[in-house]
N, C-alpha and C positions, 0 to 999 in steps of 0.2 A: 265620815272623816274623823279620825282620832286627833287629839290635840297635837300629837307629833306630826301627823299629816297636814294639819292646819298650818303649823309653823313652817314646815318645808315648802308647802304650796305658795305661801306668802313670799318666802325668800326668792322664789322663781319670779315674783313680781317686783322684786327689789325692796320688799318690806321686811326688815329683820326685827324680831321681837325679843326683848330682853326677858329674863326670868321673872322680873316683877310684872311685865305685862302678861305673860302667860299665867301667872298666879291670879291676876286680875280677871282674866277670861274664865278661869276655873271657878272662882268665886262667884262671878256673874252667872255661870250655868247653875251652880248650886242654889243660889237665891231665886233664880228664875223658876226652877222646879218646885221649890218650897212654896213660893208665893202663888204658883199656878194652882196649888191645891186649895187656896182660899179665894182667889179671884181668877177669872178667865183672862190669862194673858197670851197664851199661845196654844195651838193644837199640837205643836211639836215639842216633845220633851225628851226624846231619845238623845243621848249625849252626841253621838256621831252626827245625827241630823241637825242638832242645834249648832254644832261647830260648822257644819257645811251651809245649811239653809238659812241661818241667822247670822252668825259671826262673819264667815267668809263672804257670804252674799252682801252684807252691809259694806264690807271693805272694798268691794269692787268699784265703788265710786272713786276710790283713790288711785286706781290703776293708770288712769290717764290724766285726771284732774289733780293739779298740785295742791295738797293739803298742808303743806309745810310753811306756807307764808305766815310771817309773824303777825299776830293780831287778827287772823282770819276769823270771821264770824259766820256761824252756820245755824240755820233754823230748821228744825225737823217738825214738819206739820203732821199731826196724827201719829205720833211715834209709837203708841201702844207700849210694848215692853222695852222701848229704847232703841229700836232698830230703824235706821242705820247709825244714829248719832252716837250712842254710847260706845260701840266698837270703834268708831272713828276717833272718839275722844280718847280712848285707851291708847290707841296707836299714835295719835298726834296730840299730845297733851297741851301744846301751846295754843291750840284753837279755843275759841269760846263758843259754846253750844247753847242753844235755847230750844226747849222742847214744849210743844203746845199739844195738849190733849184735852179732850172734852170730859173724860172720866176721872174724877178726883181719886178714885182707888188706884188707878195706874200711876197718877202723879205721887201718891203716898209711897208706892213701891219704889219708884225712881228716886225719890228723895232719900229713902233709907239706903238704896243701892249705891248711889253716887257717894254718900258719906262713908259707907263701908269701903268702897273701892278707893277712897282718898282722892277723888276728882274735884278739882276746883274749876272756876270759870264755867259753871254749869248753872243755867237758869231754867226753872221749871214753871210752866204757866198752865193753870187749869182754866181753859177757855175754849169756846167754839172758834174754829179758824176764821169764820166770817167776822166775828167780833174782833178778834186779835188783828186781823188785816185792816180794820178801820181805826185801830188805836194809834194816834199820832205818835206815840212814844216808840212804836215798833215799825210802823209803815215805812217801806222803802229804806230799811236800815241794815239789811243783812248782805254779806258778800255772796253767800250761797244759801239757797233754800231748797229743801228735798222733801219728797214724800214717797213712801214705800207702801202704796195703797192700791186697792182694786178699783177705785173710782175711775171713770173715763178721764181722758187727758183734758178735755175742755173744762171738766169740773175741777181737777187738780190745779189747772192753770188759774182759774179765778180765785182759788183759795190761796195759792202760793205766790204768783207774780206780784201782787200788791206789797209783798214783804221784801221783795228783792230790790236793792239799791240799783240806780243806773249804772251800768257797767258790770253788774253782778250777774249771777247765773241761777237758773232754776234747773234742777236736775231731777227728772221724773224717773222713778225706778218701776219697770213694768216686767211682768212674768212672761208676757207673750207679745209677739210683734203684731201690729195691726196697721196696715197702711190706711185702711178705712178710718180708724180712730184718729190717726195722725192728720189725715185730710180733713175730717170733721172738725178738728180743734184748730186748725191754722188761722181761720178768720178770728176766732176768739182770742188766740194768742197774740195776734197783731193788734187787736182792739185793746188788749191789756198792757201793751207796751213791749211785748217780746218778739223774738224771732228764733225760729228752730234753726240750729246751726249744725246739728249732728244727731245721729241715732247709732249708738254703739251696741254691738252684740257682744255678750260675755258668756262663756261657757264654764260652768262650775266643774271642778275636778271630780273625778270618780264617776258621778252620775251623768255628766256632760249635759245637765239641764241647761237650757238657754235662758238668759236674762237680757233685758234691753234697757239701756239708759238713754233717755232722750235729753239732749242739752239744749236749753233755751236761754239765749242772752237777753238781758234786759236793756233795750235800746232807748226807751223813753218812759216818762212817768205814766202810771196807771191813772186813768180817770178816777176822781174821788168817789164816784158812785159804786165802784167796784172794790171788794166784793159786796154783793147784795146781802140783804138780811138773811139770818141763819135759815138754812133749809132750801132757799131758792136755787143755789147753784146746782143742787142735786135734783130738784123738782123740775126746773126749767133751765137746763144747761144752755150756755151761750153757743150759738151756731152760726 
């Protein structure tokens, strides 16, 4: 996907990018490739693939979920190189984003990137998700929490749902559909105060690769004992 195809494909979804925003994405791509030579940020460095599999893919969250609400707060858990939160922030500059990542080198990259892109209302936290979710300053304080990760849904739910405010939403981005995984996670999601309300399928342009977004509403408070200590959600997932 070329930058021009990227822009036209988003217009079909009702998202119109300005020249400034297109320049921000171009700079993002350049800095991503430069930093990737120093630290491992992504296996995808081809320009067309970055625009499709990172930039466009990140923005699929906004195809049906309204991101234009004034004062919207979004937390991106395990963001890595800033996906999906930085592309969302470029397109919807009024939102406030918080990025949590356990590797300080990635936080340094994102710090320099957001300054150079001229993005405000961006908070970067070097922390394990388990520790961050137990911090009273951030627990149950975000409208939207998202994770674009390979972890199973019951693990992601334990890391993310404690951060979602009641009435907010956890959006899990998955590369493959798995009814087994969803069934496995339903009990854990309910225990953590959530309820699965939808599973949306998105097809990427050009390659027609499938993506799945699982929408989980936060119905009640998460018990204080969750998330458990660092490492436990992965070693002993809730079932």
